[in-house]
KOLGU-235738 format. One record per residue (C-alpha): residue number from 1; x, y, z; residue in three letters. Coordinates in steps of 0.02 Angstrom, whole numbers, plus 50000, padded with zeros to 5 digits. Each point is the difference from the previous one (the first is absolute). Example, Ala and Ser with C-alpha at 12.3 -4.5 7.8 and 13.67 -1.06 7.14 Angstrom:
# residues 2
REC   pos       u       v       w   code
REC     1   50615   49775   50390    ALA
REC     2   50069   50172   49967    SER
END
This chain:
# residues 494
REC   pos       u       v       w   code
REC     1   57466   58379   54155    MET
REC     2   49840   50075   49909    SER
REC     3   49872   49867   49916    PHE
REC     4   49878   50010   49874    GLU
REC     5   49833   49889   49999    THR
REC     6   49958   49937   49827    VAL
REC     7   49813   49921   49988    VAL
REC     8   49890   49908   49861    GLY
REC     9   49825   49968   50043    LEU
REC    10   49898   49825   49926    GLU
REC    11   49817   50046   50001    VAL
REC    12   49869   49877   49963    HIS
REC    13   49842   50041   49965    ALA
REC    14   49845   49907   49991    GLN
REC    15   49894   50060   49851    LEU
REC    16   49832   50020   49991    SER
REC    17   49930   49893   49888    THR
REC    18   49817   49889   50003    ARG
REC    19   50102   49835   49965    THR
REC    20   50183   49922   50037    LYS
REC    21   50139   50022   49893    ALA
REC    22   50007   49850   49908    PHE
REC    23   49816   49913   50027    CYS
REC    24   49814   50042   50033    GLY
REC    25   50012   50006   50207    CYS
REC    26   49937   50152   50085    ALA
REC    27   50081   50046   50148    TYR
REC    28   49934   50076   50140    ARG
REC    29   50090   50045   50176    TYR
REC    30   49949   49910   50162    GLY
REC    31   49904   49843   49897    GLU
REC    32   50017   49834   50072    PRO
REC    33   50169   49897   49956    PRO
REC    34   49989   49933   49850    ASN
REC    35   49861   50033   49924    THR
REC    36   50039   50131   49836    LEU
REC    37   50117   49862   49927    VAL
REC    38   50007   49912   49851    CYS
REC    39   50122   49866   49887    PRO
REC    40   50088   50148   49917    VAL
REC    41   50049   50096   50186    CYS
REC    42   50031   49849   50063    THR
REC    43   50118   49925   49891    GLY
REC    44   49886   49861   49960    GLN
REC    45   50117   49860   49864    PRO
REC    46   49914   50076   49809    GLY
REC    47   49938   50151   50053    THR
REC    48   50052   50151   49879    LEU
REC    49   50001   50188   50055    PRO
REC    50   49928   50144   49904    VAL
REC    51   50049   50178   50036    LEU
REC    52   49878   50114   50076    ASN
REC    53   49995   50164   49865    ALA
REC    54   49925   50112   50153    GLU
REC    55   50151   49954   50090    ALA
REC    56   50107   50063   49865    VAL
REC    57   49906   50157   49944    GLU
REC    58   50008   50068   50219    LEU
REC    59   50196   49954   49976    ALA
REC    60   50004   50119   49858    GLY
REC    61   49900   50127   50088    ARG
REC    62   50131   50002   50128    VAL
REC    63   50156   50005   49871    ALA
REC    64   49934   50146   49907    LEU
REC    65   49981   50087   50158    ALA
REC    66   50183   49994   50053    VAL
REC    67   50072   50006   49820    GLY
REC    68   50060   49836   49997    ALA
REC    69   50038   49945   49825    ARG
REC    70   49866   49837   49958    VAL
REC    71   50082   49867   49892    ARG
REC    72   49917   49946   49849    GLU
REC    73   50028   49842   50043    ARG
REC    74   50027   49937   50165    SER
REC    75   50040   49806   50071    VAL
REC    76   49916   49887   50144    PHE
REC    77   50116   49885   50096    ALA
REC    78   50008   49881   50143    ARG
REC    79   50081   50031   50133    LYS
REC    80   50039   49839   50084    ASN
REC    81   49991   49987   50193    TYR
REC    82   49934   49837   50148    PHE
REC    83   49890   50087   50119    TYR
REC    84   49823   49937   50092    PRO
REC    85   49889   50142   49908    ASP
REC    86   50072   50003   49840    ASN
REC    87   49890   49847   49890    PRO
REC    88   50114   49993   49849    LYS
REC    89   50169   50011   50110    ASN
REC    90   50015   50140   49858    TYR
REC    91   49941   50165   49993    GLN
REC    92   49938   50077   49845    ILE
REC    93   50095   50169   49989    SER
REC    94   50128   50109   49892    GLN
REC    95   50175   50025   49981    TYR
REC    96   50105   50048   49859    ASP
REC    97   49865   50052   49866    LEU
REC    98   49899   50103   50145    PRO
REC    99   49806   50078   49987    PHE
REC   100   50125   50203   49999    CYS
REC   101   50148   50064   50047    GLU
REC   102   50047   50169   50041    GLY
REC   103   49882   50147   50067    GLY
REC   104   50000   50078   50174    GLY
REC   105   49912   50065   50147    LEU
REC   106   50007   50204   50050    PRO
REC   107   50033   49975   50191    ILE
REC   108   50006   50159   50145    GLU
REC   109   50110   49977   50147    ALA
REC   110   50126   50063   50137    GLY
REC   111   49938   50173   49931    GLY
REC   112   50056   49981   49819    GLY
REC   113   49909   49907   49850    ALA
REC   114   50061   49883   49874    ARG
REC   115   49977   49846   49873    ARG
REC   116   50026   49821   50053    ILE
REC   117   50011   49891   49844    GLY
REC   118   49949   49830   49960    LEU
REC   119   50085   49855   49942    THR
REC   120   49845   49889   49941    ARG
REC   121   49805   49969   50037    ILE
REC   122   49948   49819   49947    HIS
REC   123   49869   49883   50009    LEU
REC   124   50005   49838   50115    GLU
REC   125   49865   49912   50080    GLU
REC   126   49990   49956   50196    ASP
REC   127   50039   49859   50128    ALA
REC   128   49872   49920   50130    GLY
REC   129   50016   50050   50178    LYS
REC   130   50051   49872   50127    LEU
REC   131   49895   50008   50173    ILE
REC   132   50092   49967   50136    HIS
REC   133   49923   49925   50182    PRO
REC   134   49867   50092   50054    GLU
REC   135   49809   49959   50077    GLY
REC   136   49973   49806   49984    GLY
REC   137   50114   49935   49876    LEU
REC   138   50138   49888   50014    ASP
REC   139   50156   50082   50074    PRO
REC   140   50108   49878   49963    GLN
REC   141   49960   50069   49816    ALA
REC   142   49964   50178   49858    SER
REC   143   49892   49997   49884    TRP
REC   144   49977   50047   49816    VAL
REC   145   49865   50115   49939    ASP
REC   146   50034   50026   49812    PHE
REC   147   49845   50151   49981    ASN
REC   148   50139   50097   49948    ARG
REC   149   50117   49892   49885    ALA
REC   150   49968   50091   49843    GLY
REC   151   49939   50157   50041    VAL
REC   152   50093   50133   49881    PRO
REC   153   50149   50111   50067    LEU
REC   154   50090   50153   49924    ILE
REC   155   50194   49983   50064    GLU
REC   156   50062   50203   50040    ILE
REC   157   50183   49998   49979    VAL
REC   158   50070   50176   50033    SER
REC   159   50180   50025   49983    GLU
REC   160   50126   50013   50121    PRO
REC   161   49961   50184   50031    GLN
REC   162   49960   50043   50161    MET
REC   163   50104   50041   50149    ARG
REC   164   49911   49976   50170    SER
REC   165   49830   49932   50078    GLY
REC   166   49927   50165   49980    GLU
REC   167   50002   50002   49821    GLU
REC   168   49945   49824   49989    ALA
REC   169   49844   50024   50099    HIS
REC   170   49980   50166   49887    ALA
REC   171   50007   49881   49846    TYR
REC   172   49872   49880   50061    LEU
REC   173   49859   50141   50046    VAL
REC   174   50022   50061   49817    GLN
REC   175   50002   49829   49913    LEU
REC   176   49835   49961   50102    LYS
REC   177   49923   50164   49961    GLN
REC   178   50046   49959   49844    LEU
REC   179   49931   49825   49984    LEU
REC   180   49842   50063   50081    GLU
REC   181   49969   50150   49889    TYR
REC   182   50014   49856   49825    LEU
REC   183   49876   49868   50100    GLU
REC   184   50135   49871   49963    VAL
REC   185   49999   49945   50188    CYS
REC   186   49952   50044   50142    ASP
REC   187   50148   49994   50106    CYS
REC   188   49937   49899   50168    ASN
REC   189   50152   49950   50088    MET
REC   190   49904   49926   50125    GLU
REC   191   49919   49869   49872    GLU
REC   192   50162   49975   49893    GLY
REC   193   49950   50097   49875    SER
REC   194   50152   50103   50003    LEU
REC   195   50186   49926   50060    ARG
REC   196   50163   50080   49993    CYS
REC   197   50176   49932   50001    ASP
REC   198   50151   50115   50044    VAL
REC   199   50174   49972   49918    ASN
REC   200   50113   50092   50117    VAL
REC   201   50185   50023   49994    SER
REC   202   50135   50146   50070    VAL
REC   203   50137   50067   49924    ARG
REC   204   50145   50117   50067    PRO
REC   205   49930   50184   49940    ALA
REC   206   50066   50043   49816    GLY
REC   207   50011   49828   49945    ALA
REC   208   49911   49940   49843    THR
REC   209   50022   49812   50025    GLU
REC   210   49853   49922   50077    LEU
REC   211   50026   49922   50178    GLY
REC   212   49950   49816   50039    GLU
REC   213   49812   50004   49951    LYS
REC   214   49896   49935   50150    PHE
REC   215   49812   49961   49982    GLU
REC   216   49868   50039   50150    ILE
REC   217   49832   49905   49983    LYS
REC   218   49828   49992   50089    ASN
REC   219   49975   50186   50025    LEU
REC   220   49798   50030   50013    ASN
REC   221   50008   50186   50021    SER
REC   222   50099   50168   49924    PHE
REC   223   50073   50017   50153    ARG
REC   224   50068   49873   50044    SER
REC   225   50080   50018   49835    VAL
REC   226   50082   50123   50029    GLN
REC   227   50042   49955   50203    ARG
REC   228   50080   49840   49925    ALA
REC   229   50113   50089   49887    ILE
REC   230   50047   50118   50153    GLU
REC   231   50031   49849   50088    CYS
REC   232   50106   49917   49873    TYR
REC   233   50093   50157   49985    VAL
REC   234   50066   50032   50180    ARG
REC   235   50053   49815   49996    LEU
REC   236   50078   49981   49836    ALA
REC   237   50086   50185   50038    THR
REC   238   50053   49942   50170    GLY
REC   239   49898   50092   50130    GLU
REC   240   49892   49863   50072    ASP
REC   241   50170   49858   49995    ARG
REC   242   49984   50005   50185    ASP
REC   243   49834   49937   50013    GLY
REC   244   49923   49817   50089    ASP
REC   245   50079   49822   49934    ALA
REC   246   49871   50040   49864    GLY
REC   247   50060   50132   49927    GLU
REC   248   50166   49947   50000    HIS
REC   249   49954   49842   49907    ASP
REC   250   49906   50114   49872    LEU
REC   251   50163   50120   49995    ALA
REC   252   50088   49823   49957    HIS
REC   253   49888   49954   49853    HIS
REC   254   50034   50172   49919    LEU
REC   255   50175   49998   50003    ASP
REC   256   49985   49839   49893    ARG
REC   257   49902   50033   49842    GLY
REC   258   49798   50005   49953    SER
REC   259   49892   49941   50107    HIS
REC   260   49803   50017   50005    THR
REC   261   49923   50086   50158    LEU
REC   262   49849   50009   50078    ALA
REC   263   49944   50168   50148    TYR
REC   264   49925   49991   50128    ASP
REC   265   49902   50163   50033    PRO
REC   266   49964   49981   50199    ALA
REC   267   50187   49967   50042    ALA
REC   268   50069   50116   49856    ASP
REC   269   50118   49857   49951    ARG
REC   270   50050   49891   49856    LEU
REC   271   50045   49839   49995    THR
REC   272   50068   49874   49859    VAL
REC   273   49868   49891   49896    LEU
REC   274   50106   49922   49887    ARG
REC   275   50158   50025   49872    SER
REC   276   49968   50136   49848    LYS
REC   277   49919   49890   49840    GLU
REC   278   50080   50054   49844    GLU
REC   279   49892   49982   49824    ALA
REC   280   50095   49867   49949    HIS
REC   281   49920   49895   50143    ASP
REC   282   49841   50028   49931    TYR
REC   283   50056   49896   49856    ARG
REC   284   49871   50114   49865    TYR
REC   285   49945   49941   49860    PHE
REC   286   49866   50065   49852    PRO
REC   287   49816   49952   50048    GLU
REC   288   49985   49859   49870    PRO
REC   289   49818   50014   50027    ASP
REC   290   49968   50182   49971    LEU
REC   291   50034   50097   49835    PRO
REC   292   50099   50148   49985    PRO
REC   293   49890   50156   50077    LEU
REC   294   50002   50121   49845    VAL
REC   295   49928   50183   50051    VAL
REC   296   49951   50106   49839    THR
REC   297   50006   50188   50004    ALA
REC   298   49812   50017   49971    GLY
REC   299   49964   49908   50160    ALA
REC   300   50136   50101   50082    LEU
REC   301   49916   50164   49938    GLU
REC   302   49837   49927   50060    ARG
REC   303   50064   49979   50166    THR
REC   304   50083   50175   50016    ARG
REC   305   49862   50105   49919    ALA
REC   306   49897   49920   50182    ALA
REC   307   50116   50054   50108    LEU
REC   308   49952   50096   50138    PRO
REC   309   50077   50181   50046    GLU
REC   310   50165   49929   50112    LEU
REC   311   50019   50056   50160    PRO
REC   312   50146   50115   50013    TRP
REC   313   49937   50082   49845    ASP
REC   314   49821   50043   50096    ARG
REC   315   50115   50038   50136    ARG
REC   316   50072   50146   49905    ALA
REC   317   49853   50063   49908    ARG
REC   318   49893   49990   50183    PHE
REC   319   50128   50127   50051    GLN
REC   320   50015   50099   49821    GLU
REC   321   49811   50014   49975    ARG
REC   322   49903   50017   50175    TYR
REC   323   50167   50081   50100    VAL
REC   324   50017   49886   50119    LEU
REC   325   50151   49972   50091    ARG
REC   326   50095   49858   49985    PRO
REC   327   49956   49909   50138    TYR
REC   328   49811   50010   49977    ASP
REC   329   50028   49941   49829    ALA
REC   330   50079   49857   50037    GLN
REC   331   49878   49933   50133    VAL
REC   332   49848   50031   49883    LEU
REC   333   50102   49898   49849    THR
REC   334   50024   49854   50139    ALA
REC   335   49887   49889   49909    THR
REC   336   49910   50060   49817    ARG
REC   337   49808   49965   50105    PRO
REC   338   50070   50133   50114    LEU
REC   339   50052   50125   49865    ALA
REC   340   49854   49963   49894    ASP
REC   341   49879   50047   50155    TYR
REC   342   50109   50169   50006    PHE
REC   343   49978   50045   49811    GLU
REC   344   49802   49940   49987    ALA
REC   345   49982   50133   50164    ALA
REC   346   50100   50137   49909    VAL
REC   347   49907   49960   49855    ALA
REC   348   49829   50014   50108    ALA
REC   349   50066   50192   50033    GLY
REC   350   50090   49969   50168    ALA
REC   351   50135   50105   50022    GLU
REC   352   50148   49918   49974    PRO
REC   353   50098   50027   50177    ARG
REC   354   49834   49988   50106    ALA
REC   355   49980   49817   49915    ALA
REC   356   50179   49960   50015    SER
REC   357   49981   50060   50201    SER
REC   358   49833   49917   50023    TRP
REC   359   50044   49840   49901    ILE
REC   360   50160   49953   50101    GLN
REC   361   49930   50031   50164    THR
REC   362   49798   49973   50009    GLU
REC   363   49991   49877   49837    VAL
REC   364   50144   49880   50036    LEU
REC   365   49974   50025   50188    GLY
REC   366   49828   49922   49964    SER
REC   367   50042   49864   49905    LEU
REC   368   50139   49948   50130    ALA
REC   369   49872   50017   50139    ARG
REC   370   49883   49874   49890    GLU
REC   371   50123   49908   49921    ARG
REC   372   49944   50048   49850    GLN
REC   373   50030   50020   49818    ASP
REC   374   49953   50129   49881    PHE
REC   375   49878   49862   49910    SER
REC   376   49914   49993   50176    GLU
REC   377   49985   50188   50039    PHE
REC   378   49864   50101   50030    ARG
REC   379   50033   50183   49937    VAL
REC   380   50023   49994   49807    PRO
REC   381   50162   50134   49947    PRO
REC   382   49841   50095   49934    ALA
REC   383   49929   50025   50186    ARG
REC   384   50139   50049   50074    LEU
REC   385   50008   50138   49872    ALA
REC   386   49819   50039   50054    GLU
REC   387   50058   49988   50179    LEU
REC   388   50143   50108   49973    LEU
REC   389   49916   50152   49875    GLY
REC   390   49870   50019   50152    LEU
REC   391   50142   50022   50127    VAL
REC   392   50071   50124   49867    LYS
REC   393   49822   50101   49991    ALA
REC   394   50005   50020   50181    GLY
REC   395   49833   49897   50016    THR
REC   396   50127   49880   50128    LEU
REC   397   50117   50043   50120    SER
REC   398   50179   49870   49952    GLY
REC   399   49951   49912   50178    LYS
REC   400   49824   49974   49978    MET
REC   401   50052   49937   49815    ALA
REC   402   50098   49860   50079    LYS
REC   403   49831   49925   50081    ASP
REC   404   49902   50023   49850    VAL
REC   405   50143   49897   49921    PHE
REC   406   49987   49875   50143    ALA
REC   407   49812   49998   49972    GLN
REC   408   50055   49969   49789    MET
REC   409   50116   49841   50025    ALA
REC   410   49890   49910   50107    ALA
REC   411   49846   50017   49911    THR
REC   412   50021   50048   49828    GLY
REC   413   49916   50154   50005    LYS
REC   414   50023   50173   49902    ALA
REC   415   50081   50146   50109    ALA
REC   416   49875   50103   49941    GLY
REC   417   49847   49880   50036    ARG
REC   418   50082   49993   50196    LEU
REC   419   49998   50194   50025    VAL
REC   420   49833   50019   49939    ALA
REC   421   49907   49853   50109    GLU
REC   422   50106   50038   50159    GLN
REC   423   50015   50210   49969    GLY
REC   424   50196   50008   50026    LEU
REC   425   49989   50175   49876    GLN
REC   426   50159   50101   50065    GLN
REC   427   49923   50128   50093    VAL
REC   428   50073   50174   49911    SER
REC   429   49857   50120   50020    ASP
REC   430   50039   50154   50104    PRO
REC   431   49859   50022   50095    GLY
REC   432   49982   49834   50061    ALA
REC   433   50204   49988   50048    LEU
REC   434   49976   50169   50086    GLU
REC   435   49868   49918   50106    ALA
REC   436   50094   49863   50022    ALA
REC   437   50151   50107   50072    VAL
REC   438   49879   50093   50118    GLN
REC   439   49940   49841   50080    ARG
REC   440   50189   49942   50025    ALA
REC   441   50050   50188   50090    LEU
REC   442   49861   49994   50103    ALA
REC   443   50010   49832   50077    GLN
REC   444   50189   50006   50012    HIS
REC   445   50047   50162   50081    GLY
REC   446   50160   49951   50090    ASP
REC   447   50070   49956   49829    ALA
REC   448   49950   50146   49934    VAL
REC   449   50084   50102   50146    ALA
REC   450   50158   49886   50009    SER
REC   451   50010   50028   49802    TYR
REC   452   49970   50199   50036    LEU
REC   453   50158   49999   50111    LYS
REC   454   50109   49936   49878    GLY
REC   455   49981   49817   50008    LYS
REC   456   50011   49940   49816    GLU
REC   457   49945   49827   50026    LYS
REC   458   49836   50042   50056    SER
REC   459   49966   50054   49830    PHE
REC   460   50024   49805   49928    THR
REC   461   49876   49946   50154    PHE
REC   462   49861   50135   49937    LEU
REC   463   50017   49917   49834    VAL
REC   464   49985   49863   50041    GLY
REC   465   49836   50040   50122    MET
REC   466   49912   50095   49834    VAL
REC   467   50045   49831   49893    MET
REC   468   49894   49908   50152    LYS
REC   469   49857   50123   49978    GLU
REC   470   50007   49948   49805    THR
REC   471   50039   49809   50028    GLN
REC   472   50151   50012   49898    GLY
REC   473   49930   50091   49824    ARG
REC   474   50053   50161   50025    ALA
REC   475   50145   50049   49883    ASN
REC   476   50151   50029   50088    PRO
REC   477   50062   50152   49919    ALA
REC   478   49838   50080   50021    LEU
REC   479   49996   49980   50172    VAL
REC   480   50155   50059   50047    HIS
REC   481   49973   50169   49917    GLU
REC   482   49800   50010   50083    ALA
REC   483   50100   49950   50174    LEU
REC   484   50144   50124   49990    ALA
REC   485   49880   50154   49951    ARG
REC   486   49883   49950   50151    ALA
REC   487   50140   49999   50106    LEU
REC   488   50071   50152   49918    ASP
REC   489   49827   50083   50042    ALA
REC   490   50012   49938   50189    LEU
REC   491   50190   50093   50007    ARG
REC   492   49946   50154   49931    SER
REC   493   49847   50021   50112    HIS
REC   494   50113   49980   50144    ASP
END
């Protein structure tokens, strides 16, 4: 029997607000435990939450960008569960009347493009964090840090429309790019600002009913999401039913209804955490301390007017306007600062394809080596355009330009200044090139004789010797022409 994989994703994105969702506490990753807390976010009796308006505006950006329908009136609810990092024993979230519904996200995977629908996006608060024994802490205890408690999140729930781990990976990459373009979330998975849970099932190919759903939690990378789905599919379809005892145990659970699973990327293995919770297990009811959230049409239009160009629209425009290959357009629009840098360089006079090539190699290479971002980079777009103009005009050779670029990145100096200070102008004077060619021929008679006997490789050697004579500053095309003329003259003389 052939099977079809069905995947839906629940993504929690931490909103980049200055304060928490329902109180005035700031949140910064890495601060000492329990130093960014107050009576509201730690659930002290008698306190009242007040909704963060900035969180609503950021959620609105995402909703409008994906084409979702924003409710004029949404309602907060209490999601009840008991866990040490949940100080109120309930989480303020939304349930039957969420912030928005519908919308979708375009993806490209498996050689094709399609749109993955969204079920809903809703606002909620985060819980705290459990710290398990490490260092000098009591090995018999777990510790609770409430700094994260109350941090604003949006939960983005997709429709069960992905059909492979590869599609899930592509969806997450596209969603992360969108959130970063909108400046809604920094998407740092290591710090927990972007988290993903997977709902996955399999069903016979051609079936319309959904299979038994399993949730996979504690996934720390997009690649782990893809591999966890693929691991589940192998087990659920019987491909891995002949493994060790742990795999037999999991296969037994897969046959007995929904469970929540954990994935170990090092072992490429799934384990059972617990039976799967359902909505009724959380006993949702409306949050009595918060009024309904009302979003006016005017507020939505102001948010819509402030939206940046979306990444997939910008990618298409780069291909059409700048005549870039799809791959190049995809790389250059990977982040908003990168796309802005490219367009600023072109606006300053750089030829688009030359700018694309240099940015993908020299600029991104320098940023990676120095572990910098564009805010720290010492070569602004206009100066890159100036450098490329010197290459186009023949003032600098391509090789010399790379050396100049490295100095620009290290010192912050302009290309023209470095060229003038170091006398790096490319040698294109016919007389100077002829003299350099004659010196090289005189010093390397063996190579000349070899070339005249038909060994073409000697020509390349002689080109290198001429370049050495000019300290690498000679125009390579003119060197080839001058050297060929000189050797032809010697051959005719013979």
